[in-house]
C-alpha positions as CSV (number, residue, x, y, z in Angstrom):
1,X,39.4,2.1,-23.6
2,X,37.0,2.0,-20.7
3,X,35.0,-1.2,-20.2
4,X,31.3,-1.2,-19.1
5,X,30.6,-2.3,-15.5
6,X,29.2,-5.9,-15.3
7,X,25.5,-6.4,-15.1
8,X,25.7,-7.7,-11.6
9,X,27.4,-4.5,-10.4
10,X,24.7,-2.4,-12.0
11,X,22.0,-4.5,-10.4
12,X,23.6,-4.3,-7.1
13,X,23.9,-0.5,-7.4
14,X,20.3,-0.2,-8.4
15,X,19.2,-2.4,-5.5
16,X,21.2,-0.3,-2.9
17,X,19.6,2.9,-4.3
18,X,16.1,1.5,-4.0
19,X,16.7,0.4,-0.4
20,X,18.3,3.7,0.7
21,X,16.3,5.9,3.0
22,X,15.4,9.1,1.2
23,X,15.4,12.5,2.9
24,X,11.7,13.2,2.4
25,X,11.0,9.9,4.1
26,X,12.7,11.2,7.3
27,X,10.5,14.3,7.0
28,X,7.3,12.2,6.8
29,X,8.0,10.2,9.9
30,X,9.3,13.4,11.7
31,X,5.9,15.0,11.0
32,X,4.2,12.0,12.4
33,X,6.1,12.3,15.6
34,X,5.6,16.1,15.7
35,X,1.8,15.7,15.4
36,X,1.7,14.3,19.0
37,X,3.8,17.1,20.3
38,X,2.2,20.0,18.5
39,X,-1.5,18.6,18.8
40,X,-1.6,16.3,21.8
41,X,-5.3,16.8,22.2
42,X,-5.9,15.0,18.9
43,X,-3.9,11.9,19.8
44,X,-6.9,9.7,19.4
45,X,-7.4,10.9,15.8
46,X,-3.7,10.4,15.0
47,X,-4.0,6.8,16.5
48,X,-6.9,6.2,14.1
49,X,-4.8,7.5,11.2
50,X,-1.8,5.2,12.1
51,X,-4.1,2.1,12.4
52,X,-5.8,2.9,9.1
53,X,-2.5,3.5,7.4
54,X,-1.2,0.1,8.5
55,X,-4.4,-1.5,7.3
56,X,-4.0,0.2,4.0
57,X,-0.3,-0.9,3.6
58,X,-1.4,-4.4,4.1
59,X,-4.0,-4.1,1.3
60,X,-6.0,-6.5,3.4
61,X,-9.8,-6.8,4.0
62,X,-12.1,-6.7,7.0
63,X,-11.7,-10.5,7.6
64,X,-8.0,-10.0,8.6
65,X,-8.7,-6.8,10.5
66,X,-11.5,-8.3,12.5
67,X,-9.8,-11.5,13.2
68,X,-6.8,-9.6,14.7
69,X,-9.1,-7.4,16.6
70,X,-11.1,-10.2,18.3
71,X,-7.9,-12.3,18.8
72,X,-6.2,-9.6,20.7
73,X,-9.2,-8.6,22.7
74,X,-10.1,-12.2,23.6
75,X,-6.4,-13.0,24.4
76,X,-6.3,-9.9,26.8
77,X,-9.5,-10.8,28.4
78,X,-9.1,-14.6,29.0
79,X,-5.3,-15.3,28.9
80,X,-3.0,-12.3,29.6
81,X,-3.3,-8.5,29.1
82,X,0.3,-8.1,27.8
83,X,-0.1,-5.9,24.6
84,X,3.0,-7.2,22.7
85,X,2.1,-10.8,23.2
86,X,-1.4,-10.2,22.2
87,X,-0.1,-8.4,19.1
88,X,1.8,-11.5,18.1
89,X,-1.2,-13.7,18.7
90,X,-3.3,-11.5,16.6
91,X,-0.8,-11.5,13.8
92,X,-0.5,-15.3,13.9
93,X,-4.3,-15.7,13.9
94,X,-4.8,-13.5,10.9
95,X,-1.8,-14.9,9.1
96,X,-3.2,-18.4,9.6
97,X,-6.5,-17.2,8.1
98,X,-4.6,-15.8,5.1
99,X,-2.8,-19.1,4.7
100,X,-6.0,-21.2,4.9
101,X,-7.9,-18.9,2.5
102,X,-5.0,-18.3,0.0
103,X,-6.0,-21.2,-2.3
104,X,-9.3,-19.4,-2.8
105,X,-7.8,-16.3,-4.1
106,X,-5.4,-18.0,-6.5
107,X,-8.2,-19.1,-8.7
108,X,-10.3,-17.1,-11.1
109,X,-10.0,-13.5,-12.2
110,X,-9.5,-10.4,-10.2
111,X,-13.3,-9.9,-9.8
112,X,-13.6,-13.5,-8.5
113,X,-10.9,-12.9,-6.0
114,X,-12.6,-9.7,-4.8
115,X,-15.9,-11.6,-4.3
116,X,-14.2,-14.4,-2.4
117,X,-12.5,-12.0,0.0
118,X,-15.7,-10.2,0.7
119,X,-17.5,-13.5,1.2
120,X,-14.9,-14.6,3.8
121,X,-15.5,-11.4,5.8
122,X,-19.3,-11.8,5.6
123,X,-18.9,-15.4,6.9
124,X,-16.8,-14.2,9.9
125,X,-19.3,-11.4,10.6
126,X,-22.2,-13.9,10.8
127,X,-20.2,-16.3,12.9
128,X,-19.2,-13.4,15.4
129,X,-22.8,-12.4,15.5
130,X,-24.0,-16.0,16.0
131,X,-21.6,-16.8,18.9
132,X,-22.3,-13.7,20.8
133,X,-21.4,-15.5,24.1
134,X,-17.9,-15.4,22.9
135,X,-17.6,-12.2,20.9
136,X,-20.3,-10.1,22.6
137,X,-22.3,-9.9,19.4
138,X,-23.8,-6.6,18.6
139,X,-23.1,-5.2,22.1
140,X,-19.4,-5.7,21.6
141,X,-16.8,-7.5,23.7
142,X,-17.0,-6.1,27.2
143,X,-14.4,-6.3,30.0
144,X,-11.3,-6.0,27.9
145,X,-8.4,-4.6,30.0
146,X,-5.0,-4.0,28.5
147,X,-1.9,-4.1,30.7
148,X,0.7,-1.4,30.6
149,X,3.0,-1.4,27.5
150,X,6.4,-2.9,28.5
151,X,5.0,-2.8,32.1
152,X,5.5,0.9,32.2
153,X,3.1,2.9,30.0
154,X,-0.6,2.7,30.7
155,X,-3.2,3.2,27.9
156,X,-5.3,6.2,28.7
157,X,-8.2,8.1,27.4
158,X,-6.0,10.8,26.1
159,X,-4.6,8.4,23.5
160,X,-1.0,9.5,23.8
161,X,0.4,6.1,24.7
162,X,-1.9,4.5,22.2
163,X,-0.8,6.7,19.4
164,X,2.9,6.3,20.3
165,X,2.4,2.5,20.4
166,X,0.6,2.4,17.0
167,X,3.2,4.7,15.3
168,X,6.1,2.6,16.4
169,X,4.4,-0.6,15.2
170,X,3.4,1.2,11.9
171,X,6.9,2.3,11.4
172,X,8.6,-1.1,12.0
173,X,6.2,-2.9,9.8
174,X,6.5,-0.3,7.2
175,X,10.3,-0.7,7.1
176,X,9.8,-4.4,6.8
177,X,7.3,-4.0,3.9
178,X,9.7,-1.6,2.2
179,X,12.4,-4.0,2.5
180,X,10.3,-6.9,1.1
181,X,9.2,-4.7,-1.9
182,X,12.9,-4.0,-2.7
183,X,14.0,-7.6,-2.2
184,X,14.3,-10.4,-4.8
185,X,10.9,-11.6,-3.5
186,X,9.4,-8.3,-4.1
187,X,10.8,-8.1,-7.7
188,X,9.3,-11.5,-8.3
189,X,6.0,-10.2,-7.3
190,X,6.4,-7.2,-9.7
191,X,7.1,-9.7,-12.5
192,X,4.0,-11.6,-11.8
193,X,2.0,-8.4,-11.6
194,X,3.3,-7.3,-15.0
195,X,3.2,-10.6,-16.8
196,X,2.4,-13.7,-14.9
197,X,2.9,-16.1,-17.8
198,X,6.4,-14.7,-18.6
199,X,7.2,-14.8,-14.9
200,X,6.3,-18.4,-14.7
201,X,8.3,-19.2,-17.9
202,X,11.5,-18.0,-16.2
203,X,11.0,-20.1,-13.1
204,X,9.0,-18.0,-10.6
205,X,6.5,-20.0,-8.7
206,X,3.6,-17.6,-9.0
207,X,1.1,-19.5,-6.7
208,X,3.6,-19.9,-3.9
209,X,4.6,-16.2,-3.9
210,X,1.0,-15.0,-4.2
211,X,0.0,-17.3,-1.3
212,X,3.0,-16.0,0.8
213,X,2.3,-12.4,0.3
214,X,-1.4,-12.9,0.9
215,X,-0.6,-14.6,4.3
216,X,1.7,-11.7,5.0
217,X,-1.0,-9.2,4.2
218,X,-3.3,-11.1,6.5
219,X,-0.8,-10.8,9.3
220,X,-0.5,-7.1,8.7
221,X,-4.2,-6.6,8.7
222,X,-4.5,-8.6,11.9
223,X,-1.9,-6.3,13.6
224,X,-3.9,-3.3,12.5
225,X,-7.0,-4.8,14.1
226,X,-5.2,-5.7,17.2
227,X,-3.9,-2.2,17.6
228,X,-7.5,-0.9,17.5
229,X,-8.7,-3.5,20.2
230,X,-5.7,-2.7,22.4
231,X,-5.8,1.1,22.2
232,X,-9.6,1.2,22.7
233,X,-10.0,-1.8,24.9
234,X,-13.1,-2.9,22.8
235,X,-14.0,-5.1,19.9
236,X,-17.3,-5.1,18.1
237,X,-18.9,-6.5,14.9
238,X,-18.0,-3.3,13.2
239,X,-14.5,-4.5,12.7
240,X,-15.9,-7.2,10.3
241,X,-18.3,-4.9,8.5
242,X,-18.0,-4.2,4.8
243,X,-17.2,-0.5,5.4
244,X,-13.6,-1.5,6.7
245,X,-12.7,-3.0,3.4
246,X,-14.4,0.0,1.6
247,X,-12.4,2.5,3.7
248,X,-9.1,0.9,2.6
249,X,-10.1,1.2,-1.0
250,X,-11.0,4.8,-0.6
251,X,-7.7,5.5,1.2
252,X,-5.9,3.9,-1.8
253,X,-7.9,6.0,-4.2
254,X,-6.9,9.2,-2.4
255,X,-3.3,8.2,-1.7
256,X,-2.5,6.3,-4.8
257,X,-2.0,2.7,-5.7
258,X,1.4,1.2,-6.5
259,X,3.7,2.7,-3.8
260,X,3.8,2.3,-0.1
261,X,3.5,5.9,1.0
262,X,0.2,6.1,-0.9
263,X,-1.4,4.2,2.0
264,X,0.0,6.6,4.5
265,X,-0.9,9.8,2.6
266,X,-4.4,8.5,1.8
267,X,-5.0,7.6,5.5
268,X,-4.1,11.0,6.7
269,X,-6.3,12.8,4.0
270,X,-9.2,10.5,4.2
271,X,-9.4,10.5,8.1
272,X,-8.9,14.2,8.4
273,X,-11.5,14.9,5.7
274,X,-14.0,12.6,7.3
275,X,-13.5,14.1,10.8
276,X,-13.8,17.7,9.6
277,X,-16.6,17.1,7.3
278,X,-18.6,15.2,9.8
279,X,-18.1,18.0,12.3
280,X,-19.2,20.8,9.7
281,X,-22.1,18.7,8.3
282,X,-23.2,15.9,10.5
283,X,-26.1,14.9,8.2
284,X,-24.5,15.3,4.8
285,X,-20.8,14.7,5.4
286,X,-20.8,11.5,3.3
287,X,-22.0,13.6,0.4
288,X,-19.1,15.9,0.6
289,X,-16.7,13.1,1.1
290,X,-18.0,11.4,-2.0
291,X,-17.7,14.6,-3.9
292,X,-14.1,14.9,-3.1
293,X,-13.4,11.4,-4.1
294,X,-15.2,11.9,-7.4
295,X,-13.0,15.0,-8.0
296,X,-9.9,13.0,-7.3
297,X,-11.0,10.3,-9.9
298,X,-11.9,12.9,-12.5
299,X,-9.0,15.2,-12.1
300,X,-6.5,12.3,-11.8
301,X,-4.3,11.3,-8.9
302,X,-1.2,12.0,-10.8
303,X,-2.1,15.7,-11.2
304,X,-3.1,16.1,-7.6
305,X,0.1,14.3,-6.4
306,X,2.4,16.3,-8.7
307,X,3.3,18.9,-6.0
308,X,4.1,16.1,-3.6
309,X,6.5,14.4,-6.1
310,X,8.2,17.8,-6.8
311,X,8.6,18.4,-3.1
312,X,10.1,14.9,-2.7
313,X,12.5,15.4,-5.6
314,X,13.6,18.8,-4.2
315,X,14.5,17.1,-0.9
316,X,16.3,14.3,-2.7
317,X,18.3,16.8,-4.8
318,X,19.2,18.8,-1.6
319,X,20.3,15.6,0.0
320,X,22.4,14.5,-3.0
321,X,24.0,17.9,-3.1
322,X,24.9,17.7,0.6
323,X,26.4,14.2,0.2
324,X,28.4,15.3,-2.8
325,X,29.7,18.3,-0.8
326,X,30.8,16.0,2.1
327,X,32.5,13.7,-0.3
328,X,34.3,16.6,-2.0
329,X,35.6,17.9,1.3
330,X,37.3,14.7,2.3
């Protein structure tokens, strides 16, 4: 009589399956690389998409994005122009902001947290505007010069180096976020999301985990802002404006909330739509973009994403069949 496998073995198997790279994921990143090869003239647009996608993955808001942008720009202007060091400085600065403000978002309801995060961004916006001798104020921070990436690759107006740089950073941080989501820490966050009282009852420190993930989200948002400053050599009050937070929410409405690739897909659709509609109708493009978003909400994201899920399942079945054929031939 066969015995059932122990629960620990089942859990380990499920964990390994969740962390395994799926075939459709390889296709997604291959398309991102191919975009630069096939459409090199649109590299600045691809760079904008990569930065917005990282910002959406962070689920952060304008305060983190703007902090990272100004930190990277000021570091390059006054300390040293090395992009990688500036990226680390921006991540630390935005992460510290997240750590300092995390107690504020642990109190109250979801609506209270939303108002607090918006309030932090507004405070930073006014501070940046007030101390224009440091930030450049409404005119923006001038004289930002970025050094070559790794001492070899110079940022140019064509945007190719900038997009390659942003895409690599996006990929590395996305892999890290994917690993965290499928780690015990990530499963603890899911438990808190589903039922905070029950999660606390089984020994999960909800406040500590929420503060940690909020700090991490701040660092991610800061990196996204730093990429914008480094690839454009400019920083302005616009990075702290409300529309930065609103754009992320619209990206997630389009791409879907609850899975990491929703931010990537939403960033592509939202940015391409905005670019094309603004070119076709410079005066009324916001109306048409809003109409598309209303249709997405009315029709339902699940229905619109169904072909994408079917295609992903097809790729996965083909990959499973290929692996089974290789195992059978051994």
